[in-house]
N, C-alpha and C positions, 0 to 999 in steps of 0.2 A: 398626269405623267406616271403616277403608281400604275395606273391600269396598263399602260404601255409596256411598263417593266414587267408586269405579272404576264401579260400576254407574251412576251419575248421568253420568260422563262417557260411558260407552258409550251410554247412552239419549241424553245430549245429542247425540252425533254421529248417531244414527239419526233424531232429530228434524231435524238439519240437512240430513240426505239428502233426508227427505220432503219437506221445504221447498223444496230446491233441485229435487226432481222437479216438485212443484207450480209452481214458477216457470219451468221449461222448457216444462211442458205449457200453462200459462197463456199463456206467451207465443207458442208455437206456435198456440193456438187463438185468441187475438187476432189474429194475422195471417192465419190461415184464413178466420176468420168476416168479416173485412174484405174479403179476396178474392172470397169468395161473395156478400157483399152489394152490392147494387145502388149504394147510396150509399157511397163511400168515406170513412173517417174517418182522417184523418192521426194523431188522438190514438190510436186503437187500434194503428196502424203503430209509432208512436213507443214506445208502452207494451209492446209486444211485443218491439221491438227492444232495449229494455233488460231486460225479464225473463230473455230467453234467456242473455245472456252473464253476466248476475249469477247465474242458475240453474247455469251452469256453473262460475263462480268458487266458489261455497257447495258443490256437490258435490265438486269437486276438494280444497277445504280440508278438507271432511269426512272424506274418504278418506285424508287424509296420515297420520294415525295408524296406519290399518291398512297402508299401503304400508310406512312406516317400521318397523313391527312386524316384517313380512315380510322388509323387508332384512336386519334384525338376526338374524332367525333364517336366512337364507340365508348371511350372512357367518359366523356360527356354525359351519353346516354345512360350509362350504368350510374354515374353519380346522381343524375336525376331521378333514375328508377329508385334509389335506395337513399333519397334525400332524409325521409321520415327516421329510417334505421340508423342513420349516420348522426341525426340530432339526437336520436335517444342514447346513442352511445357516447355521444359527446355528454350529455346530462349526466348519464351513470358514471362516466369517468371523473367527472366534476366532483359528484357527491362522493365517490370513493376516496378521491384527493382530499377533498374537505375533510371526511371523517378520520382520513389518516393523520392530518396535520392536528386534528383536534386531539387524537389519541396520543400523539407524539408530544403536543403540547402538556398535556395532561400528565403523562409519564414524567416529562422533565419537570413540572411542579411539583410532582410527588416525590421525585429523587431529591430534589433541593429540601423540600419539607424534611424527608428522611434523614439527610446529611445534617440538617441542623439539629435534629434529635439524637443523633447518634456520634460518636467519635471512634477512634481506633485505639487498641492497646499499645502503649509505648514498646512493650517488650514483646508480645506474640504478634500483633498485627491485626488481631481479630476485632471486628466491630462490636462495640458494646454501647449502651446506653450515655447519653452525654453527661448525665448526674452521677455516674458509678464513681465510687471512691477505689473500688476494687475490680480488677478484670474477673469477669463471670467464667473465664477459659483458664487462665494461668495463676489466677489468684493473687497476682502482684498489685501492690498498690499505685494508684494514678496519681500522678502530681498536677 
C-alpha cells in the first residue's frame, strides 16, 4: 500500500510539472500572439503575465522533493567521505573536554585548599594567612 501512495505522489509531481510547463508555454504564447496580432488585447497580455510566474512557482514547488532527496543523498555521501575525520574530531573534542574538566576540578580543589589556609582581615578586607594575629596590610589585630 505504501508503494501505491509513493507512486501517486511521484505521478502527482509529474502532473504538477506538466501543468507548470503548460502554464509557461501558454503564457508565452499569449504574449507572442498579442505582439503578432494587429489588434492588441490587454487581456491576453495580463493572462500571459499571470501564467508565466504561476508556471514558474508550480514548477519550482514540484521540483522541491527531488531537490530535497538529492540534498539528503549528497549529505550522506559527504558524511561517509569524512567519517574518519569526524571521528577524529569527536575524539579530540572529548579529550579537550576531559582535560578542561580535570583543570577545572584541580582549580576548584586548589581554591578550596587556599581558602582553608587564608582568611580576610576584619578591617581592610585583604586576604591574610589563617593563623595571623595581625593583618600584614593594615596592622590591626585579628580576633
